[in-house]
Structures are given as structure tokens and as C-alpha cells.
N, C-alpha and C positions, 0 to 999 in steps of 0.2 A: 638623363641628367647625371646618373651615377658614373657613366663613362667619361663625360666631360670633366667632372669634378669628383675624382675617386675618394678624396678625403676632404669633405667640406669644412670640417672643423679646423684642419690644418691650413686650408686655403684662407679662411677668415683670420686665423692667427698670423699667417704670413703677411697678409695685407695690412693688418693692424700694426705689426712689428715694423714693416716697411715705412708706414706713415709716421710712426713715432721716431724712427731713425732719421727720416727726412726732416722732421720738426717743422713742417709747414703743410698746409692743406691746399694743394694745387691740383688742377685737373690732370696735368702731365704726371705728377707724382702718383696720384691715385691710379691712373692708367697703367703705369709701370708696375705698381703694387699688385694690381689685378692680374696682369700678365704673369708675374712671378707666382702669385697665389694659385694660378691655374696650371702653369707648366711644371713647377717643382713637384707637386703631388703626382702628376702624371708620370714623371720620370722616376719617382721613388715608389710608385705603387707596386712594382714587382717585388720589392723588398719587404712588403707588408702583406703576405698572402693570407694569413689567418687572423686578421684583426677582428675583434668582437663587434657585434652590433651594439650601438649606443643609442639609448633613448634620450634624445637631447632635451626634451621637456623635463624629464626626471633629473637630468644632469644640471640644468639651470636651477631647479629647485634645490638640489644638493649643494650647488655652489653658493646660493644665497644662505642656506643653513650654515655652511662652514664659515662664511664671512661673519655671520651673526655670532657664532660660537667663538670665533677668534676675538671679536670685540669684547664679549662678555668675559672670556677667560683672561684677557689682559687685565681687566679690573679685579678679577678674583686673585690673580697672582700678585698684583700690586697690593691688595689688602693683606695677603699672606705675608709679603715681604715687610710691609709697614707695621702690621699689628700683631703678628704671631712671633713668639720667641722660637729659637731653634729647637728647643727641647719639646715644643708643642707640635712640631711638624711630624707627619707620619708618612715618610717616603716609602714607596713600595714598588717592587717589580711585579708586573702583571703578565701572566701568560694567557693570551687571548686566543681561544680556539676559533678558527675561521671556517666559514662555509663557502667563502669565495674561492673560485677555482681558476680564474684567468689571471695571468701575470699583471695585466693592466689594472684590473680591479684591486688586486692585492697592493700594487704600487700606490694607487690613489688612496686606499685605506691607510697604509702606513704613512704616506705623505700628509694626509689630513690630521692624523694623530700628532705628527711632529710639528705641523704648523700651529696647532692649538697650544698656546702657552700653558706650561705646567705639566705637559706630557711629551715624551719623545719615544718613537719606535726605534728599537735598536737592532733587532734581528728577526729574520723569518726562519722557521725551522727547515731542516733539509727536506722534509716531506711536503712543505708548503701549507701545512694545516694549522700552524700556531705562529703567533706574533708576540715577540717579547717587547714590552713597553715599560718605561720607567715613569712613574707618576710622582710629582713633587709632594703632594699631600693627599693621601687616600686613606681615610678613616676605615672604610670597609672595602677592601680590594674586590671582593666578589660583586658588590653592588656597582663598583666602578667598571668592572668588566661587563656586567649586564647593561650598564648605561651606554658604554661605547658601542657594544654590539647593536643595541636597539636604535641608537641615534645615527650611527654611520653605516654599519654593515647591512642592515636591512634595506636602507635606501640605496646603497651601492648595488645591491642585487637587482633593484629595479632599473638602475642606470645601465648596467651591463647585462640585461636580460637577453 
């Protein structure tokens, strides 16, 4: 099965994208989407020689957690905007030490932080061991760093194990 579909996640994404672009659910459209979803990863597989193994169950759980955090953070940022005065905000630059070692895991980690309202990742250190993040309101920067590491980084280690 691995040889027929070298990148199953990419295949599913391609079929879903094709069906959304088609904007109709027909057998012919699904058939063409499946053909594209199988052939394109086969032709691009040589360009992905060292991709990491991904635990898809942990990845789905991580995705659900991130969606939940985005929803909650939207309400938190709305409350900050509506009810806090500018002088009460405590913006901070956070330097987060990372234990992640693959570029894919670091990219997902930085993207997760940027997708969550109220924080944005801005830079990865040259050595790849630190991530610079700006937080809109961080009363205790050390606690915020610990929360981000515990909530996202530990789970990403399981996803990219």
C-alpha cells in the first residue's frame, strides 16, 4: 500500500481540493480526483526522500486541539479588545526553546502559534532550537512559554515520532 500511495495524507488532500474546486459531487469528478491523488504523489515522491513518519491518530487529536484553541482564543482576544484598556495590556516577546528537530514539526509548531489569535511566531533561530513569538497579552511570560510547550510541543513530538 505504501508504494501505491507514497503520501496518503497528500493524496487525501488532493482529492478533497479537487472536489472543492469542482464544486459538485459526481462520480466522474471523484474518479478524476482519485487519479490525481494517486499519480501526483507517485511523481513527486523522489523529491521527498527523508520525510518524517507521522502518527495520524495523534495528528487528528492535535488538529482537534488546535481548532478548539483557535475558537477559545478568538473569544479571549475579543474580550481583551473590548474590555481592556491599552495601558492594561502586557505584550511580550517570548523566546521558546524547542525540542523539536524536524523542519516539518517546527513548521507546524510555528504555524499553530500564528494561527492562534493573540500570538504570532516571528522567527526561528539559526540553530533551529528557539522560536521567537509575540504575545498580545502575557502577564507571566515564563508561564506562557511553559503553557505553549506543554500544550503544543509535547503533542507534536507524538505526531512526528
